[in-house]
C-alpha positions in Angstrom: 80.0 75.4 50.1 77.6 77.1 47.3 80.9 79.5 46.2 83.1 76.4 45.6 80.6 74.6 44.1 80.1 77.8 41.7 84.0 78.0 41.7 85.6 74.6 41.2 82.3 72.8 40.0 82.1 70.7 43.0 79.0 68.5 43.8 77.4 67.9 47.3 79.2 64.3 46.9 82.7 66.4 46.7 81.8 68.7 49.5 81.1 65.6 51.8 84.0 63.7 50.6 86.1 67.1 51.7 84.8 66.8 55.1 85.2 63.0 55.3 89.2 63.1 54.7 89.1 64.1 58.2 88.2 60.8 59.9 90.0 59.1 57.1 93.0 60.9 58.4 92.7 59.3 61.4 93.6 55.6 60.4 97.4 56.1 61.1 96.0 57.5 64.5 97.7 54.6 66.4 101.2 55.3 64.9 101.2 58.7 66.4 100.2 57.6 69.6 103.4 55.0 69.0 105.4 58.4 68.1 103.8 60.5 70.6 105.0 57.9 73.5 108.4 56.6 72.4 109.9 60.3 70.7 107.8 62.6 73.0 106.2 65.9 71.9 108.5 67.8 69.7 109.3 65.1 67.0 105.3 64.8 66.9 104.6 68.3 66.3 107.7 69.0 64.0 105.9 65.7 61.6 102.2 67.0 62.2 103.2 70.5 61.0 104.9 69.7 58.2 102.0 67.5 57.1 100.0 70.5 56.9 102.1 72.8 55.4 102.3 69.9 52.4 98.3 69.8 52.7 98.0 73.4 52.5 100.1 74.1 49.7 98.9 71.3 47.5 95.2 73.1 47.3 97.2 76.5 46.4 98.7 74.8 43.2 97.5 76.6 40.1 96.3 74.4 37.5 94.2 75.4 35.1 92.2 72.2 34.6 89.4 72.1 36.9 89.5 67.8 37.5 93.5 67.8 38.5 92.5 71.0 40.6 90.0 69.2 42.5 92.0 66.0 43.1 95.3 68.3 44.5 92.3 69.9 46.8 91.0 66.4 47.6 94.8 65.6 48.3 95.9 68.5 50.6 92.6 67.5 52.6 94.1 64.6 53.2 97.5 65.0 54.3 95.2 67.7 56.4 93.6 65.1 58.1 96.5 62.9 58.9 97.8 66.1 61.3 94.5 65.3 62.7 95.5 62.5 65.5 98.4 65.1 67.2 96.3 67.9 67.1 93.5 66.2 69.0 95.5 63.8 71.2 98.3 65.9 72.3 96.6 68.4 74.7 96.4 65.9 77.8 100.2 64.7 77.4 101.3 68.5 77.4 99.5 69.4 80.2 100.7 66.4 82.2 104.0 67.1 81.3 104.4 70.8 81.6 101.7 72.0 84.2 100.9 71.1 88.1 98.0 69.3 89.2 96.0 72.5 89.8 96.5 73.7 86.5 96.4 70.4 84.4 92.5 71.0 83.5 92.6 74.2 82.3 96.1 73.7 80.4 94.3 70.9 78.6 90.9 73.1 77.6 93.1 75.8 76.8 95.3 73.2 74.1 92.8 70.8 73.1 90.0 74.2 72.4 92.3 76.4 70.6 92.0 73.7 67.8 88.0 74.7 68.1 89.2 78.2 67.8 90.7 77.7 64.6 87.4 76.2 63.3 85.5 79.0 64.7 87.7 81.4 62.3 87.4 79.4 59.1 83.6 79.8 59.5 84.2 83.0 59.9 86.5 84.2 57.4 85.2 82.2 54.7 81.8 84.1 54.2 83.1 87.2 54.8 85.8 86.7 52.2 84.5 85.1 50.0 81.1 86.6 48.4 78.3 83.9 47.9 76.4 83.1 44.8 73.1 83.8 44.6 71.9 82.2 41.5 71.0 85.3 39.2 72.2 85.7 35.7 74.7 88.5 36.8 76.3 86.7 39.1 76.5 83.3 37.2 78.2 85.6 34.5 82.4 84.3 34.1 83.7 87.4 35.5 81.7 87.0 39.0 82.7 83.2 38.7 86.5 84.2 38.4 85.8 86.7 41.4 84.4 84.0 43.9 87.4 81.6 42.5 90.2 84.5 43.0 88.4 85.1 46.8 88.5 81.2 47.7 92.1 81.1 46.6 93.0 84.1 48.7 92.0 82.2 51.6 93.8 79.0 51.1 97.0 81.2 50.3 96.7 82.7 53.4 96.2 79.5 55.6 99.5 78.2 53.7 101.2 80.9 55.2 99.8 80.7 58.4 100.8 77.0 59.0 103.9 77.6 57.5 104.4 80.3 60.0 103.5 77.6 62.8 105.8 75.0 61.3 109.1 77.8 61.1 108.3 78.2 65.2 108.3 74.8 66.0 111.2 73.9 64.0 113.1 76.8 66.1 111.9 76.3 69.6 109.3 73.3 70.7 111.0 71.1 73.7 109.5 68.0 74.7 109.4 68.5 78.0 110.5 71.1 81.1 113.8 70.8 83.0 112.1 69.4 86.2 108.7 67.7 86.3 106.2 69.5 87.5 104.4 66.9 89.7 104.5 63.2 90.8 102.5 61.8 87.8 104.7 63.6 85.4 107.7 62.2 86.4 106.1 58.4 87.3 106.9 55.6 84.7 104.0 54.7 82.2 102.8 51.2 81.3 104.2 50.3 78.0 102.6 50.8 74.6 101.0 47.0 74.2 100.1 46.9 77.8 98.2 50.2 77.5 96.1 49.1 74.9 95.1 45.7 77.1 94.6 48.0 79.9 92.0 49.8 77.8 90.0 47.3 76.4 89.9 45.4 79.4 88.7 48.4 81.3 84.7 48.6 81.0 84.6 51.8 82.8 86.8 53.6 80.2 84.8 51.8 77.3 81.6 53.5 78.6 83.2 57.1 78.7 84.9 56.5 75.5 81.4 55.8 73.7 79.8 58.6 75.6 82.4 60.8 74.5 82.9 59.6 70.5 79.2 59.3 69.8 78.2 62.8 70.2 81.2 64.4 69.3 81.6 62.2 65.8 77.9 63.1 65.2 78.4 66.9 65.8 82.0 67.3 64.5 80.3 65.5 61.0 77.3 68.0 61.5 79.0 70.8 62.2 81.5 70.2 59.0 78.4 70.6 56.8 76.5 72.9 58.4 75.8 75.2 55.7 74.8 72.2 53.4 72.0 71.5 56.3 71.2 74.9 56.4 70.3 75.5 53.2 67.3 73.8 52.3 65.6 75.9 55.1 66.6 79.0 53.5 69.5 79.9 55.8 72.5 82.0 53.9 76.0 80.4 54.0 76.8 83.8 55.8 74.2 82.7 58.6 75.6 79.2 58.7 79.4 80.9 59.2 78.3 82.9 61.9 76.2 80.7 63.5 79.2 78.2 63.6 81.9 80.5 64.6 79.7 81.7 68.1 79.1 78.1 68.8 82.8 77.5 69.0 83.6 80.4 70.5 81.0 79.9 72.9 82.0 76.4 73.7 85.8 77.6 74.0 85.1 80.1 76.7 82.5 77.6 78.4 84.9 74.9 78.2 88.0 76.5 79.7 86.0 78.1 82.5 84.5 74.9 83.7 88.1 73.1 83.4 89.2 76.2 85.7 86.4 75.4 87.9 87.3 71.8 88.1 91.0 72.4 88.9 89.8 74.7 92.0 87.1 72.1 92.9 88.6 68.6 92.1 86.4 65.6 91.7 83.5 67.1 89.9 84.4 65.9 86.6 81.2 63.8 86.1 78.5 66.0 87.5 80.0 69.0 85.2 79.9 66.3 82.2 76.2 65.6 83.1 75.4 69.1 83.3 76.9 69.6 79.6 75.6 66.9 77.9 72.1 67.4 79.4 72.2 70.7 77.9 73.3 69.3 74.5 70.7 67.1 74.3 67.7 69.6 74.6 69.5 72.3 72.6 69.6 69.2 69.6 66.4 68.4 70.5 64.8 71.8 69.8 67.0 72.7 66.7 65.8 69.5 65.2 62.1 70.2 66.0 62.1 73.4 64.7 63.7 72.3 61.6 60.2 70.0 61.1 58.5 73.1 61.1 55.6 71.9 58.7 55.1 69.2 61.1 55.9 70.7 64.6 55.0 74.6 63.8 57.5 75.6 66.2 58.4 79.1 64.7 61.4 78.8 62.5 63.2 82.5 62.3 66.6 83.0 62.7 66.8 83.8 66.1 65.9 80.1 67.2 68.6 78.8 64.6 70.7 80.8 65.7 70.1 80.1 69.4 69.6 76.3 69.5 72.7 75.8 67.3 75.0 77.7 69.5 73.9 76.4 72.9 74.5 72.9 70.9 77.9 73.9 70.2 78.6 75.3 74.0 77.6 72.4 75.6 79.3 69.8 73.4 82.6 71.8 72.5 83.1 72.7 76.2 82.9 68.9 77.3 86.0 68.2 75.2 88.5 68.9 78.0 86.5 67.4 80.9 85.8 64.3 79.0 89.9 64.1 78.5 90.7 64.6 81.8 88.3 61.9 83.3 90.2 59.4 80.5 93.3 60.2 81.8 92.3 59.8 85.5 90.4 56.6 84.8 93.1 54.3 83.2 96.3 55.9 84.8 99.1 54.9 84.6 98.0 54.3 80.8 100.1 57.4 79.0 97.7 60.4 77.9 98.2 60.3 74.2 97.4 56.2 74.2 94.0 57.0 75.9 92.8 60.2 74.2 94.1 58.7 70.9 91.9 55.7 71.2 88.4 57.8 72.1 89.3 60.5 69.1 89.7 57.6 66.9 86.6 56.3 67.9 85.0 59.6 67.7 86.1 59.9 64.0 85.1 56.5 63.2 81.9 57.3 64.2 82.0 60.7 62.2 83.2 59.1 58.9 80.5 56.9 59.1 77.9 59.6 59.4 79.6 61.2 56.3 79.8 58.1 54.5 76.1 57.8 54.6 75.5 61.1 53.9 77.4 60.9 50.6 74.6 58.8 49.4 72.0 60.6 51.2 72.7 64.3 50.9 69.0 65.4 49.5 67.5 65.2 52.7 68.9 66.2 56.1 66.0 65.4 58.8 67.6 62.0 59.1 71.2 63.7 60.1 69.6 66.2 62.5 67.5 63.2 64.5 71.6 61.8 64.9 72.0 64.7 67.2 70.1 64.5 69.9 69.7 60.5 69.6 73.9 60.4 70.4 73.4 63.2 73.3 71.0 61.2 75.0 73.0 58.1 74.7 75.8 59.8 76.4 74.2 61.2 78.8 72.9 57.9 79.9 76.7 56.4 79.8 77.9 59.1 82.1 74.9 58.3 84.3 76.0 54.7 84.9 79.6 55.6 84.7 81.6 55.3 88.6 84.3 57.8 88.3 87.8 57.7 89.6 90.8 59.9 89.8 93.5 57.6 90.1 96.3 60.2 88.6 95.5 63.0 91.3 95.2 60.8 94.2 99.0 59.7 93.4 100.0 63.5 93.4 98.0 64.3 96.4 99.0 61.6 98.3 102.8 61.0 97.3 103.3 64.8 97.5 101.7 64.8 101.2 
C-alpha cells in the first residue's frame, strides 16, 4: 500500500476501498448459488473466470490520467469481487459431486484452501517485485516513482495473463459432473432453491455455526487484507508484512489439509477439531493485540513476536474453513452444498464489509481493529461449544451403502 500511495496517489481511503470491493462483490451471491444449483459447475466456473479476466484486464488499461486509472483499478477490483461467491462456495459442491465419502473433507480442504494459497502468493510476490519507498528525497524523485509504478504494472499484467490462462483451460475442459456418482449422497435428490432457504433460516443449529464461521473469518479477512496498513504504525515494513501474511496463509493451508485428512480417517470429529483451532486462534489474536499495545502491556514488540502471533492466528483460522464447510453440509443435508456454504460466506463478507466500512472512516488508529480479532474468535468458540453436531449426509452414505 505504501508503493501504491506513491505511484498512483492512493489515499488510505482508496486502500480500504480496494479491499472493500471484495465483500461488495458478494451482493449477487444468491444468483451464483442458483446458477450452481441449476446449471452445474461448468457454467458457473466459466462465468466466474470470465469476470476475473475482465477485472484483471481493466486494471491493466494504460491510461496516463491517474484519476481515470484509479477508477479503472477500482472497477477491476469490483469485477474480481463478483467472482468471489463461486470461488468461496464451490469447494463442498465439488467434493460431493466428484469424491467418495472418505475423501470429501480432504477434497474440500484442497479446493477451498488453494484460494487462500493464491492470497499467500500475493503477499509474497507484491513486496518482492515492487520496491517500497522509504520517504527519502532520493526515492521520492520522479524517476524512482516511475520505476515503482512500472513494477506494479508488471504484477498487474502477470495476473491478467494467469487468469486468462485459467479461463482458457476451463473453457477447453471442465465437466460439471463425473459419468457415475461416487456416493449415495452425490446421486440423491436435493431440496429446491426456495425450500433450501426456508430450511436454513428455520434451523437454529445452522444459524449458530454460520455465525461461528462468519464473524471471525469476516473480521480476519478484512484485517489481513490491510495488514501492512495496520503494521506500518509500529514500524513494520510492507516487505515484513508480506512475509507475515504469506507464512500465515501457507501454514493455514498445510494444517487445514492435514486436519481434513484426519477428519476423513476418523469421522465424527469436526466439532472437536474446530474447538481446538478456535481456542488457538483466540490465544494467538489476544497475544498479537496485547503486543501492539506495548506502551501499556510492556510486552516485547519484536519481529519474532509479530511473526509468531500473526502466523499462528492465520494457521488456526484459515485451517478451520474446510472443517466448517463440511460441518455445514452435514448439518443441513439435503440442502445443496452451494446454497448452504453460499449463505455463510455471504454472512462472512457482510461482517468483513461492515468492518472495512468503519475502517474507511477510522484509518488513522487501529487498536479498535485489533481488538475485534480476539473478541470474534472468543464468540465463535462459545458458539461451537454450545453446538450439537449431527452427520446426516454421512449417515445416509454409510447406512444405504451397507
